[in-house]
C-alpha positions in Angstrom: 57.4 79.2 -61.0 58.2 75.7 -62.3 58.0 72.7 -60.3 61.3 71.2 -58.9 60.6 67.9 -60.6 60.4 69.5 -63.9 63.7 71.5 -63.4 65.5 68.6 -62.3 64.4 66.3 -65.0 66.8 65.2 -67.7 64.8 66.5 -70.4 64.9 70.0 -69.1 68.6 70.0 -67.9 70.0 68.5 -71.2 70.2 71.1 -74.1 69.8 68.8 -76.8 66.7 67.2 -75.4 65.2 70.5 -74.3 65.7 71.9 -77.9 63.7 68.8 -79.1 61.0 69.5 -76.5 60.8 73.3 -77.5 60.5 72.6 -81.2 57.1 72.4 -82.9 55.5 69.0 -83.1 56.0 66.7 -86.2 53.5 64.6 -87.7 52.6 61.8 -85.3 52.6 59.1 -88.1 56.3 59.7 -88.5 57.2 58.5 -84.7 54.1 57.9 -82.7 56.1 56.8 -79.6 58.2 60.0 -79.7 55.2 62.2 -80.3 53.4 60.6 -77.3 56.3 60.9 -75.0 56.7 64.6 -75.9 52.9 65.2 -75.4 52.9 63.4 -72.1 55.8 65.6 -70.9 54.1 68.9 -71.7 50.8 67.9 -70.6 52.1 66.9 -67.0 54.3 70.1 -67.0 51.4 72.5 -67.8 49.2 70.7 -65.1 51.9 70.8 -62.6 52.5 74.4 -63.2 48.9 75.3 -62.9 48.6 73.4 -59.6 51.7 75.2 -58.1 50.4 78.6 -59.1 46.8 77.7 -57.8 45.3 78.7 -61.1 42.0 77.6 -62.3 42.3 78.7 -65.9 45.2 79.1 -68.2 46.0 80.7 -71.5 48.7 80.2 -74.1 50.4 83.5 -73.7 50.9 83.3 -69.9 52.1 79.8 -69.8 54.5 80.1 -72.6 56.3 82.8 -70.5 56.4 80.4 -67.6 58.5 77.8 -69.5 61.2 80.2 -70.7 64.6 78.5 -70.8 67.8 80.4 -71.8 65.7 83.1 -73.4 63.7 80.6 -75.5 60.0 79.8 -75.4 58.4 76.5 -76.4 56.8 76.6 -79.7 54.6 73.6 -79.3 52.3 74.6 -76.6 49.3 75.5 -78.9 49.4 71.9 -80.1 49.5 70.7 -76.4 46.5 72.7 -75.6 44.3 71.5 -78.4 45.3 68.0 -77.5 44.4 68.5 -73.8 41.1 70.2 -74.9 40.3 67.0 -77.0 41.0 64.6 -74.1 39.0 66.7 -71.6 41.9 67.9 -69.4 41.0 71.4 -70.5 37.8 73.1 -71.3 36.8 76.3 -73.1 35.6 78.9 -70.9 32.8 79.6 -73.2 31.5 76.1 -73.0 31.6 76.2 -69.3 29.7 79.5 -69.0 27.0 78.1 -71.2 26.4 75.2 -69.0 23.2 75.5 -66.8 22.1 73.9 -63.5 18.5 73.5 -64.7 17.7 70.2 -66.1 15.6 71.3 -68.9 18.2 73.9 -70.0 20.8 71.2 -69.7 18.9 69.0 -72.0 18.7 71.7 -74.5 22.3 72.7 -74.3 23.5 69.1 -74.5 21.4 67.9 -77.4 20.8 71.0 -79.3 22.8 74.2 -78.7 26.2 72.5 -77.8 26.4 70.5 -81.0 25.6 73.4 -83.2 28.0 75.8 -81.3 30.7 73.2 -81.5 30.3 72.7 -85.3 30.3 76.5 -85.9 33.3 76.9 -83.6 35.3 74.3 -85.6 34.3 76.0 -89.0 35.2 79.4 -87.8 38.3 78.3 -85.8 40.1 76.7 -88.7 43.5 78.5 -89.1 43.0 80.8 -86.2 45.3 81.1 -83.2 44.5 80.2 -79.6 46.8 83.1 -78.3 44.2 84.9 -76.3 41.6 82.1 -75.6 41.1 81.1 -72.0 41.0 77.4 -71.0 39.4 76.1 -67.8 41.2 73.4 -65.8 38.4 71.0 -64.7 40.3 69.1 -62.2 41.6 72.2 -60.5 38.2 73.7 -60.3 36.8 70.7 -58.8 39.4 70.4 -56.1 39.0 74.1 -55.2 35.3 73.8 -55.2 35.6 71.0 -52.7 38.0 73.1 -50.4 35.5 76.1 -50.5 32.6 73.8 -49.5 34.8 72.2 -46.7 35.7 75.7 -45.5 32.0 76.8 -45.4 31.1 73.6 -43.5 33.7 74.3 -40.9 32.1 77.7 -40.1 28.5 76.4 -39.9 27.1 76.3 -36.3 23.7 75.2 -37.0 22.6 73.8 -40.4 19.2 74.9 -40.0 20.1 78.6 -40.0 23.5 78.9 -41.4 23.4 77.2 -44.9 21.2 80.0 -46.4 22.6 83.5 -47.1 23.0 86.2 -49.8 25.2 85.5 -52.7 27.4 88.5 -51.6 28.0 87.0 -48.3 29.2 83.8 -49.7 31.3 85.5 -52.3 33.0 87.3 -49.5 33.6 84.0 -47.6 35.2 82.6 -50.7 37.5 85.6 -51.6 39.8 84.5 -48.9 40.7 81.3 -50.6 40.4 82.5 -54.2 42.5 85.0 -56.2 39.7 87.0 -57.7 36.0 87.4 -58.3 36.2 85.7 -61.5 37.5 82.6 -59.9 34.8 83.0 -57.2 32.1 82.9 -60.0 33.8 79.9 -61.6 33.6 77.9 -58.1 29.9 79.0 -57.6 29.1 77.8 -61.1 30.8 74.4 -60.5 29.1 74.0 -57.2 25.9 74.6 -58.7 26.6 72.1 -61.5 27.6 69.6 -58.9 24.3 70.0 -57.0 26.0 71.3 -53.9 24.7 74.8 -54.2 21.5 76.4 -55.2 21.0 80.1 -56.2 17.5 81.6 -56.1 15.8 85.1 -55.9 13.7 86.1 -53.0 10.5 88.1 -53.3 12.3 91.3 -52.5 14.7 90.8 -55.2 17.7 89.4 -53.1 19.9 86.7 -54.6 20.0 83.8 -52.1 22.3 80.8 -52.1 21.7 77.6 -50.3 24.6 75.3 -49.6 24.1 71.6 -49.0 24.5 70.1 -45.5 27.6 68.4 -44.5 25.8 65.0 -44.4 23.7 65.7 -47.6 24.7 64.3 -51.1 23.1 67.4 -52.9 21.4 70.5 -52.0 17.6 70.5 -51.4 15.3 73.2 -52.5 14.8 76.3 -50.4 12.1 75.8 -47.8 9.8 78.5 -46.4 11.2 78.2 -43.0 14.8 78.9 -44.3 13.5 82.0 -46.2 11.9 83.2 -43.0 15.2 82.8 -41.2 17.0 84.6 -43.9 14.5 87.6 -43.6 15.2 87.7 -39.8 19.0 87.7 -40.4 18.5 90.3 -43.0 16.6 92.5 -40.6 19.1 92.0 -38.0 21.9 93.1 -40.5 20.0 96.1 -41.4 19.4 97.2 -37.8 23.1 96.6 -37.0 24.0 98.9 -39.8 21.5 101.5 -38.6 22.9 101.2 -35.0 26.4 101.7 -36.5 25.3 104.9 -38.4 23.4 106.3 -35.3 26.5 105.6 -33.0 28.6 107.7 -35.4 26.0 110.5 -35.3 26.1 110.4 -31.4 29.7 110.7 -31.4 29.7 113.7 -33.6 26.9 115.4 -31.5 29.0 114.8 -28.4 32.1 116.1 -30.1 30.2 119.2 -31.2 28.7 119.8 -27.7 32.2 119.8 -26.2 33.4 122.2 -28.7 30.4 124.6 -28.1 31.0 124.4 -24.4 34.6 125.5 -24.8 33.3 128.4 -27.0 30.8 129.3 -24.0 27.9 128.6 -26.3 26.0 126.5 -23.8 22.3 126.7 -25.4 23.5 125.3 -28.7 25.6 122.7 -26.7 22.3 121.6 -24.8 20.6 121.4 -28.2 23.2 119.0 -29.5 23.1 116.9 -26.3 19.1 116.6 -26.9 19.7 115.3 -30.3 22.3 112.8 -29.0 20.0 111.6 -26.3 17.2 111.2 -28.9 19.6 109.0 -31.0 20.6 107.0 -28.0 16.9 106.0 -27.2 16.6 105.0 -30.9 19.9 102.8 -30.6 18.5 101.3 -27.5 15.2 100.4 -29.1 17.1 98.9 -32.1 19.4 97.0 -29.8 16.4 95.5 -28.0 14.9 94.5 -31.3 18.2 92.8 -32.3 18.3 90.9 -29.0 14.6 89.7 -29.7 15.5 88.5 -33.0 18.6 86.7 -31.8 16.3 85.1 -29.3 14.0 84.0 -32.0 16.9 82.4 -33.9 18.1 80.6 -31.0 14.6 79.2 -30.4 14.3 78.1 -34.0 17.6 76.4 -33.7 16.6 74.6 -30.3 13.2 73.6 -32.1 15.1 72.0 -34.9 17.5 70.1 -32.4 14.3 69.1 -30.4 12.8 67.8 -33.6 16.0 65.8 -34.4 16.0 64.3 -31.0 12.4 63.4 -31.0 12.9 61.6 -34.4 15.9 59.7 -33.0 13.8 58.6 -30.1 11.0 57.5 -32.4 13.6 55.5 -34.4 14.9 53.9 -31.2 11.5 53.0 -30.0 10.8 51.5 -33.3 13.9 49.4 -33.4 13.2 48.1 -29.8 9.6 47.2 -30.6 10.8 45.3 -33.9 13.3 43.4 -31.5 11.0 42.6 -28.7 7.7 42.4 -30.5 7.0 38.7 -29.6 8.3 38.9 -26.0 6.1 39.7 -23.1 6.0 39.1 -19.3 3.8 36.0 -19.7 6.2 34.5 -22.1 9.1 35.2 -20.0 7.6 33.5 -16.9 6.6 30.5 -19.0 10.2 30.1 -20.4 11.7 30.4 -17.0 9.3 27.7 -15.5 10.1 25.4 -18.5 13.8 26.0 -17.9 13.5 25.2 -14.1 11.5 22.0 -15.0 14.2 20.9 -17.4 17.0 21.5 -15.0 15.2 19.6 -12.3 14.6 16.6 -14.6 18.2 16.6 -15.7 19.4 16.5 -12.0 17.0 13.6 -11.3 18.4 11.5 -14.1 21.8 12.2 -13.0 21.2 11.0 -9.6 19.3 7.9 -10.7 22.3 7.0 -13.1 24.9 7.5 -10.1 22.8 5.1 -7.9 22.6 2.1 -10.2 24.8 -0.9 -9.1 25.5 -3.4 -11.9 25.7 -7.2 -11.1 29.2 -8.4 -10.3 30.3 -4.9 -9.2 30.4 -5.8 -5.6 33.9 -5.9 -4.0 34.9 -8.6 -1.2 36.8 -6.4 1.2 38.1 -9.4 3.3 39.6 -11.1 0.2 41.4 -7.9 -0.9 42.9 -7.4 2.6 44.1 -11.0 2.7 45.7 -10.5 -0.7 47.5 -7.3 0.7 48.8 -9.4 3.8 50.2 -11.9 1.3 52.0 -9.1 -0.5 53.3 -7.6 2.6 54.6 -11.0 3.8 56.7 -11.7 0.6 58.4 -8.2 1.0 61.6 -9.3 3.0 64.4 -11.5 1.8 63.7 -15.2 0.7 65.0 -16.9 3.8 63.5 -14.6 6.4 59.8 -14.1 6.5 57.7 -11.6 8.8 55.0 -13.4 10.9 51.8 -11.5 10.3 49.1 -11.1 13.0 45.7 -12.5 12.1 43.0 -10.3 11.0 41.1 -10.7 14.4 42.9 -10.6 17.8 41.3 -11.5 21.0 38.1 -12.5 19.2 37.6 -8.9 18.1 37.5 -7.5 14.6 40.0 -4.6 13.9 39.6 -2.1 11.1 41.7 -2.1 7.9 43.8 0.9 9.1 44.5 -0.7 12.4 45.6 -3.9 10.9 47.6 -2.3 8.2 49.6 -0.2 10.8 50.2 -3.2 13.1 51.3 -5.2 10.3 53.7 -2.5 9.0 55.3 -2.3 12.5 56.0 -5.9 12.5 57.5 -5.8 9.2 59.8 -3.0 10.0 60.9 -4.8 13.3 61.6 -8.0 11.2 63.8 -6.1 8.9 65.7 -4.4 11.7 67.0 -8.0 12.7 68.4 -8.8 9.3 72.1 -8.5 8.7 73.2 -5.7 6.3 75.8 -5.9 3.7 79.2 -4.2 4.9 79.5 -1.0 2.9 83.0 0.9 2.4 83.6 3.9 4.5 82.9 7.4 3.2 86.1 9.1 2.0 87.1 12.2 4.0 89.2 13.9 1.3 88.5 14.9 -2.4 89.1 12.3 -5.1 92.1 14.1 -6.5 93.9 14.0 -3.0 92.8 10.5 -2.2 96.0 8.6 -3.4 98.3 11.2 -1.8 96.8 10.8 1.5 97.3 7.1 1.8 99.9 5.8 4.2 102.9 4.2 2.7 101.7 0.8 4.3 98.6 1.1 2.3 100.3 2.1 -0.8 102.3 -1.1 -0.7 99.4 -3.1 -0.1 97.7 -1.7 -3.2 100.7 -2.0 -5.2 101.0 -5.8 -4.3 
């Protein structure tokens, strides 16, 4: 299945352009721009096709059939694969398999074995076809490895007990996301190369895989505690399988006993029931053991959680001590006393400044009142003046408010006796109707 982008492209839809694309490559020196354009087209087309199919590897024969057009197949893909191999967009499967996760073996492979093998391969591969050779797609492998790792982390309930398991169990977990066991092996190898996974062998010969935690940058070596948890889980799995087998035998004894009862063979039926009861007691014991092991696992998880909490508490206490290392109750009391003293001094200074009377700042109230009376006396018209009463009446001294009120009353009474200018009457009709409402006599007067 080709990508819609490729199918709708002008190069694919145009017969002339497609014939040029399907033809073998010419020498690059003849037309470098055209050569690069054609190479980029096929490189993008191959990678998009691999991504749409979900392939981690590709080979020339399979992908040549993918790009069939009008019964024709491209004759240039072998050159494209070699160029992708040279630029690192593809990798030979043999080179990937020779890679090792051990640092020492990695050094040997990188600086000794790989150069020799590459040289021999170049010498022996001259003139040979890459028809059956399988190439790895590194970007696709890394992307799928990240998806598998994220899928595992989504299933982890407790990192202390769920990141160590048998290789077969992890492979079974991966097969739901991969096409084959071969792809599963590729993903396991890539995770191991990325230091996200570690494969080791236990003392009893079991292959164990440890996956890095979600918050870890790389996987850590397997600890003895993790091996003990793995042994407990393995024993639990073995007991569960034994219980399943014993349960099947119990069912068969029960069915046999019913059959014998129908045949009136009660003695043999009782014998079958005794065997079933014996198996039932074994099942009960094994179930009790499984419950005990489950409880041990839960206690280990709780202990791990408690350890994490205690470490968090210790970190918090250390941080608080660093922040409040120089602060104690005596220092706090001293600071509060100093603050109270400073505030009291500031208040005393403010009061002292507010009580200072500068020379010449005293105001003569009598002089201000006389000036006010003179201003009030000048308020009416030029020819008429209001007689103001003196400040003291009957030998007694009145307050400023009393004198102001009495003087204001005298001023108002003086103004009331003045003649007012005659003002025109207020019209009783709107301006537009004023001319029509005049009497004829008035109209004549206005006309004259």
